C-alpha positions in Angstrom: 66.1 -46.9 -129.6 66.4 -46.8 -126.2 62.9 -47.4 -124.1 61.5 -44.5 -123.2 62.5 -44.4 -119.6 65.8 -44.1 -120.9 65.9 -41.3 -123.6 64.0 -39.4 -120.7 67.4 -40.0 -119.4 69.2 -38.5 -122.0 70.0 -34.9 -122.9 66.7 -33.4 -125.6 69.7 -33.0 -128.2 70.6 -36.6 -127.6 66.8 -37.8 -127.6 66.6 -35.8 -130.9 69.4 -38.1 -132.4 67.7 -41.1 -131.6 64.6 -39.8 -133.0 66.4 -38.9 -136.2 68.2 -41.9 -136.0 64.9 -44.0 -136.1 64.4 -42.8 -140.4 67.0 -44.3 -141.9 66.1 -43.2 -145.1 65.9 -39.3 -146.9 63.3 -38.1 -144.1 66.4 -38.5 -141.8 69.1 -37.0 -143.7 66.5 -34.7 -144.4 66.0 -34.1 -140.5 69.7 -34.0 -140.2 69.5 -30.7 -142.5 66.9 -28.9 -141.2 67.9 -29.3 -137.7 70.9 -27.8 -138.8 69.4 -24.5 -140.5 67.0 -23.9 -137.3 70.2 -24.0 -134.8 71.9 -21.7 -137.0 69.3 -19.0 -137.8 68.9 -18.8 -133.7 71.9 -19.6 -131.5 69.7 -19.0 -128.5 67.3 -21.6 -129.7 66.7 -24.9 -127.2 66.1 -28.3 -128.0 63.4 -29.9 -126.3 61.2 -33.4 -127.3 57.4 -32.8 -126.2 53.8 -35.0 -126.5 55.8 -38.4 -125.4 52.9 -40.4 -125.8 51.8 -44.7 -125.6 51.6 -44.2 -129.8 54.6 -41.8 -129.9 56.8 -42.9 -127.2 59.9 -41.0 -128.3 58.1 -37.8 -128.8 58.4 -35.1 -130.6 61.3 -32.6 -131.5 60.6 -29.2 -130.5 62.5 -25.6 -131.1 62.0 -23.2 -128.1 62.5 -19.8 -127.5 60.3 -17.3 -126.0 57.8 -20.2 -126.9 57.7 -22.9 -129.5 59.1 -21.9 -132.9 58.9 -24.9 -134.2 58.5 -28.5 -134.5 60.0 -31.0 -136.3 58.1 -34.9 -137.9 58.4 -37.1 -140.9 55.4 -38.0 -142.4 54.9 -41.2 -144.8 56.1 -39.0 -147.5 57.1 -35.8 -146.1 58.9 -34.0 -143.4 56.6 -31.4 -142.0 58.4 -28.6 -140.0 55.5 -26.6 -138.1 55.0 -23.4 -137.1 52.8 -22.6 -134.1 52.7 -19.2 -134.9 53.5 -18.8 -138.5 50.5 -17.3 -139.4 52.1 -13.8 -138.2 55.5 -14.7 -139.5 56.6 -13.2 -143.0 56.7 -15.5 -145.9 57.5 -13.2 -148.8 59.9 -17.0 -150.4 56.2 -18.8 -150.0 57.5 -21.7 -148.5 54.4 -22.4 -146.5 52.5 -25.0 -148.0 50.3 -27.0 -145.3 48.1 -25.7 -142.0 47.6 -22.7 -144.6 43.7 -22.6 -143.7 44.9 -22.5 -139.8 44.3 -19.3 -138.2 47.7 -19.5 -136.3 49.7 -22.6 -137.2 51.7 -22.5 -140.8 54.0 -25.6 -141.6 56.5 -26.3 -144.9 56.3 -30.2 -146.0 59.5 -30.8 -147.5 59.4 -33.9 -150.2 61.9 -36.5 -151.4 64.7 -34.8 -153.3 63.2 -31.2 -152.9 66.1 -28.6 -152.7 66.1 -26.9 -149.4 65.9 -23.0 -149.9 68.6 -22.4 -146.8 67.9 -18.9 -146.4 64.4 -18.7 -146.8 63.7 -21.0 -143.9 66.7 -19.6 -141.7 64.9 -16.1 -142.1 61.2 -18.2 -141.6 62.7 -19.4 -138.2 64.1 -15.8 -137.4 60.9 -14.2 -137.7 59.0 -16.9 -135.7 61.3 -16.0 -132.8 60.5 -12.4 -133.0 56.9 -13.3 -133.0 57.4 -15.1 -129.8 60.0 -12.5 -128.5 56.9 -9.9 -129.4 54.5 -12.0 -127.5 56.7 -12.2 -124.2 57.0 -8.4 -124.0 
């Protein structure tokens, strides 16, 4: 991956490409799939890279529409998609399986060889966008 200075000069979608490329295993492939589903769920979502710091100079992929919709991170044994306002999002398929004790945040941990309920994830992203839109009115 390029240095942080060079990466900052790149458009944010390319910076996300670089972040994904850091994971040459199932986590990278899962991030690719999840990213495509997030983008498909809301054509107006904008990709951003936030929270660059010495311990994570590449930053964290974030999808934004009237505020942060969701954040993706590759963990040691999972890929986590975090929804900052997830507590306000309907989850009829019960995808949320992490951060369930938070008053605001909900997350989904995806594990190796686990199938992704694509329709349910896209519905959660769309609902998160609606929650953000309602807060901006």
